[in-house]
C-alpha positions in Angstrom: -116.8 106.6 -100.3 -113.7 107.4 -102.2 -112.7 105.2 -105.7 -109.8 102.8 -105.9 -106.8 103.9 -107.3 -106.0 101.9 -110.7 -103.5 99.6 -108.5 -105.5 98.7 -106.3 -109.0 98.6 -108.2 -110.7 95.3 -108.0 -109.6 95.0 -112.0 -106.4 95.2 -111.4 -106.1 92.2 -108.8 -104.7 89.0 -110.1 -107.7 86.3 -110.1 -105.1 83.3 -109.5 -105.5 81.0 -106.3 -103.5 81.7 -103.2 -101.7 79.7 -101.7 -104.8 79.9 -98.6 -107.5 78.7 -101.0 -105.0 76.5 -102.6 -104.9 75.0 -98.2 -108.6 76.1 -97.7 -109.5 73.8 -100.7 -108.0 70.4 -99.4 -108.9 71.8 -95.7 -112.7 71.7 -97.1 -112.7 68.3 -98.9 -110.7 66.9 -96.2 -113.3 67.8 -93.9 -116.2 66.7 -96.0 -114.9 63.2 -96.2 -114.2 62.8 -92.1 -117.7 63.8 -92.0 -119.3 61.4 -94.8 -116.8 58.7 -93.8 -118.1 58.5 -89.8 -121.7 58.7 -90.9 -121.1 56.0 -93.6 -119.8 53.6 -90.4 -122.7 54.6 -88.0 -120.1 56.5 -86.4 -122.9 59.3 -85.5 -122.3 59.7 -82.0 -118.2 60.8 -82.8 -119.3 63.7 -84.6 -121.9 64.9 -81.7 -119.6 67.8 -80.7 -116.8 67.4 -83.6 -119.1 68.5 -86.5 -120.1 71.9 -84.7 -116.5 72.2 -83.9 -114.8 71.2 -86.4 -116.8 73.4 -88.6 -116.3 76.6 -86.5 -112.4 75.4 -87.1 -112.9 75.1 -91.1 -114.5 78.3 -91.0 -112.1 80.7 -89.0 -109.4 78.9 -91.3 -111.0 79.9 -94.4 -112.1 83.7 -93.1 -108.7 84.7 -92.5 -106.8 83.3 -95.3 -109.3 82.3 -97.7 -112.5 85.2 -97.2 -113.9 83.6 -101.2 -113.8 80.5 -100.0 -115.2 81.3 -96.2 -118.3 83.0 -98.2 -118.6 79.5 -100.1 -118.2 77.2 -96.9 -120.7 79.3 -94.9 -123.4 78.7 -98.0 -122.9 75.0 -98.2 -123.1 74.4 -94.5 -126.7 76.5 -94.4 -127.7 74.2 -97.4 -126.3 70.7 -95.6 -125.6 71.6 -91.9 -129.1 70.6 -90.8 -129.3 67.2 -92.6 -126.3 66.3 -91.5 -126.8 67.0 -87.5 -130.0 64.9 -88.4 -128.4 61.8 -89.4 -126.1 62.4 -86.2 -129.7 62.5 -84.0 -130.7 59.3 -86.0 -127.2 57.4 -85.5 -127.4 58.8 -81.8 -130.9 57.7 -81.2 -131.3 61.1 -79.5 -131.6 64.3 -80.0 -128.3 66.1 -79.6 -128.2 69.6 -77.4 -128.8 72.6 -80.0 -130.7 73.2 -82.1 -130.5 71.7 -85.6 -129.1 74.9 -87.6 -126.8 75.5 -84.7 -123.6 74.3 -87.0 -124.6 76.4 -90.0 -125.0 79.4 -87.5 -122.0 79.2 -85.7 -119.9 79.6 -89.0 -121.6 82.1 -90.5 -121.2 84.6 -87.0 -117.8 84.4 -87.6 -118.7 87.2 -89.8 -119.6 89.5 -86.5 -115.8 90.0 -86.9 -116.0 91.7 -89.8 -119.5 93.6 -88.5 -117.0 94.9 -85.0 -114.3 95.8 -87.0 -115.9 98.0 -89.8 -118.7 99.4 -87.7 -116.2 102.9 -86.6 -116.7 103.8 -90.1 -119.7 101.7 -91.5 -121.4 104.8 -92.7 -118.5 106.0 -95.0 -119.1 102.5 -96.7 -122.1 103.2 -97.3 -123.9 101.3 -95.2 -126.0 103.6 -93.2 -129.1 101.1 -93.9 -127.1 98.0 -91.9 -126.3 100.8 -89.1 -130.2 101.1 -88.2 -131.3 97.7 -88.6 -128.1 97.3 -86.3 -129.5 99.8 -83.7 -132.8 98.5 -83.8 -132.0 94.3 -83.2 -129.6 95.8 -80.6 -132.2 97.7 -78.9 -134.9 94.7 -78.9 -131.7 92.4 -77.5 -130.9 95.3 -74.5 -134.5 95.3 -73.7 -134.7 91.6 -73.4 -131.8 91.6 -71.0 -133.4 94.0 -69.3 -136.5 91.6 -68.9 -133.8 89.3 -67.3 -133.9 86.6 -70.1 -129.9 86.3 -70.4 -129.5 82.7 -70.7 -127.4 80.4 -73.5 -130.7 79.8 -75.0 -131.4 83.6 -75.3 -128.1 83.8 -76.6 -128.3 81.6 -79.5 -131.3 83.1 -80.1 -130.1 86.5 -80.9 -127.6 84.8 -82.8 -130.3 84.0 -85.0 -131.2 87.6 -85.8 -127.2 88.8 -85.7 -126.0 86.2 -87.8 -127.6 86.4 -90.9 -127.3 90.4 -91.3 -123.6 90.3 -89.7 -123.3 88.0 -93.1 -124.7 90.3 -95.1 -122.8 93.0 -94.1 -119.7 91.1 -94.4 -120.6 90.5 -98.2 -121.3 93.8 -98.6 -117.7 95.0 -97.0 -115.6 92.5 -99.5 -117.2 94.9 -102.4 -113.8 95.5 -104.2 -113.5 91.9 -104.9 -117.1 91.5 -105.7 -116.3 89.8 -109.5 -114.5 86.9 -107.2 -117.3 86.6 -105.1 -120.3 86.8 -107.8 -118.0 83.5 -109.1 -118.0 82.0 -106.3 -121.8 82.4 -105.2 -123.0 81.6 -108.4 -120.7 78.1 -108.8 -121.6 77.0 -105.3 -125.9 78.1 -105.9 -125.6 76.2 -109.1 -124.1 72.8 -107.6 -125.9 73.6 -104.1 -129.0 73.5 -105.9 -128.6 70.3 -107.6 -127.6 69.0 -104.8 -130.0 70.1 -102.6 -132.8 69.6 -105.2 -132.3 66.0 -106.0 -132.1 65.1 -102.4 -135.8 66.7 -101.7 -137.3 64.3 -104.5 -135.4 61.4 -103.0 -137.2 62.4 -99.5 -140.4 62.7 -101.1 -139.8 59.3 -102.5 -138.4 57.5 -100.1 -138.3 59.6 -96.5 -135.1 58.4 -95.4 -134.8 56.8 -91.6 -133.3 59.8 -90.7 -135.8 61.9 -91.6 -138.7 59.9 -90.1 -136.9 60.3 -87.0 -136.6 63.9 -87.2 -140.7 64.5 -88.1 -141.4 62.2 -84.3 -138.7 64.4 -82.6 -140.3 67.4 -84.1 -144.1 66.2 -83.3 -145.9 68.1 -86.4 -148.2 66.9 -88.8 -148.0 69.7 -91.4 -145.1 67.9 -92.9 -147.4 65.6 -94.2 -148.1 61.8 -93.2 -144.7 61.5 -93.3 -144.4 58.4 -95.7 -143.5 58.2 -99.5 -145.3 60.4 -102.0 -147.5 61.8 -99.0 -145.1 64.6 -97.5 -144.4 67.8 -97.8 -140.7 68.0 -98.7 -138.3 70.1 -96.5 -135.6 68.5 -98.1 -132.0 69.3 -96.4 -133.3 71.9 -94.4 -135.6 72.2 -90.6 -139.3 73.1 -93.0 -140.7 72.9 -96.0 -140.5 76.9 -95.9 -137.2 77.6 -95.3 -136.4 74.8 -98.0 -138.5 76.7 -100.5 -136.5 80.1 -99.4 -133.1 78.5 -99.9 -134.1 77.0 -103.5 -135.7 79.8 -104.4 -132.2 81.6 -104.9 -130.7 79.1 -106.9 -133.6 78.3 -109.2 -133.4 82.2 -109.9 -129.5 82.7 -109.7 -129.4 79.5 -112.4 -130.6 81.9 -115.2 -128.0 83.8 -114.8 -125.4 81.0 -115.0 -123.4 79.1 -118.2 -123.0 75.7 -118.6 -125.1 72.3 -119.0 -124.6 71.6 -115.3 -127.5 74.3 -114.2 -130.0 72.5 -116.3 -129.7 69.3 -114.8 -129.7 72.3 -111.1 -133.0 73.3 -112.6 -134.7 70.1 -113.3 -134.3 68.5 -109.3 -134.3 72.1 -108.1 -137.6 73.4 -109.4 -139.1 70.1 -109.0 -137.8 70.1 -105.6 -138.8 73.4 -104.8 -142.7 72.9 -105.8 -142.9 69.5 -103.7 -142.2 72.1 -100.9 -145.8 73.1 -101.6 -144.8 76.4 -100.1 -147.4 78.5 -101.7 -145.4 81.5 -99.7 -142.1 80.4 -101.5 -144.5 80.1 -104.8 -145.5 84.0 -104.8 -141.6 85.0 -103.6 -140.2 83.6 -106.9 -143.3 85.1 -109.4 -142.2 88.1 -107.7 -138.3 87.6 -108.3 -139.1 86.7 -111.7 -140.8 89.5 -112.6 -138.5 92.5 -111.5 -135.4 90.5 -112.9 -136.3 89.9 -116.4 -137.4 93.9 -116.8 -134.3 95.0 -115.1 -131.4 93.8 -117.4 -130.9 95.1 -121.1 -132.7 93.8 -123.8 -129.9 91.7 -125.0 -130.0 89.9 -121.1 -133.7 89.9 -121.5 -133.4 87.7 -125.0 -130.1 85.6 -123.2 -132.6 84.6 -120.3 -135.7 84.4 -122.3 -134.1 81.6 -124.4 -132.7 79.7 -120.8 -136.2 79.5 -119.5 -136.8 77.9 -122.8 -134.5 75.3 -122.6 -134.6 74.6 -118.6 -138.7 74.5 -119.6 -137.9 71.7 -121.5 -136.1 70.0 -118.3 -138.7 71.0 -115.7 -142.2 70.6 -117.3 -142.1 67.2 -118.3 -141.1 66.2 -114.7 -143.5 68.0 -113.2 -145.9 66.5 -115.4 -145.0 62.8 -114.5 -146.6 61.3 -111.3 -146.2 60.9 -108.7 -145.5 64.4 -108.8 -148.5 66.2 -111.2 -151.3 65.2 -109.0 -150.3 66.8 -105.8 -148.5 70.0 -107.1 -151.6 70.6 -109.3 -153.9 70.2 -106.3 -151.4 72.6 -104.1 -151.3 75.5 -107.3 -155.7 75.1 -107.5 -155.4 75.9 -103.7 -154.6 79.7 -104.6 -158.1 80.1 -106.2 -159.4 78.6 -102.8 -158.3 80.7 -100.2 -161.9 80.9 -98.2 -162.0 77.1 -98.1 -158.3 76.7 -96.9 -158.0 76.2 -93.6 -153.9 77.4 -93.2 -155.9 80.2 -94.6 -158.7 80.4 -92.1 -156.0 79.7 -89.1 -153.9 82.5 -90.3 -156.7 85.1 -90.4 -157.4 83.9 -87.2 -154.1 84.1 -85.7 -154.3 87.8 -86.6 -157.2 88.8 -85.6 -155.9 86.8 -82.0 -152.8 88.9 -82.1 -153.3 92.5 -83.7 -155.0 94.3 -80.6 -152.0 93.3 -78.5 -149.4 93.9 -80.7 -151.0 97.5 -81.7 -150.2 98.7 -78.1 -146.7 97.6 -78.3 -144.7 101.1 -78.6 -141.5 99.9 -76.7 -141.8 96.2 -77.1 -140.6 93.4 -75.1 -137.4 92.7 -76.6 -135.9 89.3 -78.1 -137.8 86.4 -77.0 -140.8 88.7 -75.5 -144.6 88.5 -76.4 -147.0 85.2 -76.9 -146.1 82.1 -78.0 -146.5 82.9 -81.9 -146.5 79.0 -82.0 -150.3 79.1 -80.1 -151.3 80.9 -83.0 -149.9 81.3 -86.1 -147.6 77.7 -86.4 -144.8 79.8 -85.5 -143.5 80.3 -88.9 -146.6 82.4 -90.7 -145.3 85.9 -90.6 -142.7 88.1 -89.6 -144.9 91.0 -88.7 -145.9 89.8 -85.1 -142.4 88.9 -83.6 -141.1 92.1 -84.4 -144.0 94.1 -82.9 -143.9 92.3 -79.8 -140.1 92.1 -79.3 -138.8 95.6 -81.1 -142.2 97.7 -80.4 -143.3 99.8 -83.2 -140.4 102.1 -82.7 -137.6 99.3 -83.2 -139.9 97.7 -86.0 -139.9 100.9 -87.8 -135.9 101.6 -87.5 -135.4 97.9 -88.3 -137.7 97.0 -91.4 -136.7 101.0 -92.9 -133.4 99.8 -92.9 -133.9 96.6 -95.0 -136.4 98.8 -97.3 -133.6 101.4 -97.5 -131.5 98.2 -98.8 -134.1 97.1 -101.5 -134.2 100.8 -102.8 -130.9 101.1 -102.9 -130.3 98.0 -104.5 -132.6 98.9 -107.5 -131.5 102.1 -108.1 -127.9 100.6 -109.1 -128.2 101.0 -113.2 -125.6 99.2 -114.0 -126.6 95.9 -113.0 -128.6 95.9 -116.0 -125.6 94.7 -117.5 -125.1 92.3 -114.6 -127.3 89.2 -114.7 -126.0 88.1 -111.1 -126.7 91.1 -109.4 -129.9 91.9 -110.8 -131.2 88.2 -109.8 -129.7 89.0 -106.6 -131.4 92.0 -106.0 -134.5 90.3 -107.3 -134.4 87.3 -104.7 -133.8 89.7 -101.9 -137.2 91.7 -102.4 -138.8 88.2 -103.1 -137.7 87.1 -99.7 -138.9 90.1 -98.3 -142.2 89.9 -99.9 -142.9 86.9 -97.9 -142.8 89.2 -94.4 -146.7 88.9 -93.6 -146.5 84.9 -94.8 -143.0 83.3 -93.1 -140.7 84.9 -90.6 -137.9 86.3 -93.0 -136.0 87.8 -90.5 -133.6 84.9 -89.1 -132.4 81.6 -89.7 -132.5 80.3 -93.7 -134.8 83.0 -94.8 -132.4 85.8 -92.9 -129.5 84.2 -94.3 -130.7 84.5 -98.0 -132.3 88.1 -97.0 -129.1 89.7 -95.8 -126.8 87.7 -98.0 -128.2 89.1 -101.1 -128.9 92.5 -100.3 -125.7 92.5 -98.9 -123.9 91.3 -102.4 -126.3 93.7 -104.2 -124.7 96.5 -102.7 -121.5 94.9 -102.8 -122.0 95.3 -106.8 -123.2 98.9 -106.5 -120.0 100.2 -104.6 -117.9 98.0 -106.9 -119.4 99.5 -110.0 -119.1 102.5 -108.9 -115.9 103.1 -107.4 -114.9 102.9 -111.6 -117.8 104.2 -113.7 -115.8 104.4 -117.0 -114.9 100.0 -116.5 -117.3 97.5 -117.9 -117.0 94.2 -116.3 -117.7 90.9 -117.8 -121.5 89.8 -117.9 -120.6 86.4 -117.5 -119.1 85.0 -114.2 
């Protein structure tokens, strides 16, 4: 990759707000107020089509006129889009067409434009790992077509795979403006963690009517009884696991931020994260923290340690209060009682049931192929078998190989020792990837967190490498 010239180097780009960004902010605020107003007056039926189509229209405007805001808007859709959709369903009295996360997925899919635009020269941008995973995904998609699965549902399912990858590549392709994206993402996640964590606590305390309606339509029992103080928090997402994934990113990123808002975000974020009772998410957080702190220079390590100590003053008292303390402590104790844990036994049985059949899948059955994972493993308990059945051994090795190359490359970027945000981003990606045997991490919310933070980590590497003599400010 050729370094940018001084006149076009990111450091030389003015950080003033462009007319497009001013218009974009006004449009985002107007759209949020319109949606909120419709929901407040119980006019959810009006939003059945308006919400997804209007969100895509806003996303397209931002993509072309205010690219930084497009990324922020996409994350906010991932934060809150499913919640808005559930309230729309409740007010409509029935489950409206499509999946709960479809509006956010459609907005994120706009980034496919970037993927197609850069595809001919993707190798020159250092995007070979993206290309490997894309090739494997395309292979599985085509095999699915050969098996005659083409349908609207099949295309939506394919978007759940392609969308996160394309969004991650979109962030990677914006490396020249990495400082602006860094600042925007940090602000987005701090405020998002505050809002999502607060809603998670509210959900645990009250369980609003639309959430009870959602549980009734979903027909699952693993979320708890669905009554106050007897529920696993799924917050603004569609499951406790997905909510824990996006909260994991937020509560790690707040360590690299500044200002008093991050302390409030820590209080609500960590409590909401713990109330998910998602042990795989907790393990992912531990791995992220373990990799985050040593990857920083000593000065930043001391600053991070101070931040953690101060934040603990907000978080620890909340977790020791009832009605939170008992349920959290009981779930933590289950780590040492794995053989007596029913979910642990179910996972073992499921692995034994599917492992023999998966071992023979060299070619794969394409996207949507294979036995019902939901029947054996609860649907979100592993990424391994869906990969093997759909991609085959060949496709799985290529797809995962691309992801591993990105993780390795991200941890080889020495300049991130002086960039707390960049170090946090790669630690988050590793924390999500570490759940590969416990959750489906390559699609939907998990996929967006994984690919998104891999993309921004590698963007940071390209940005720093473009001028090794330049020192960027550590604070956003």
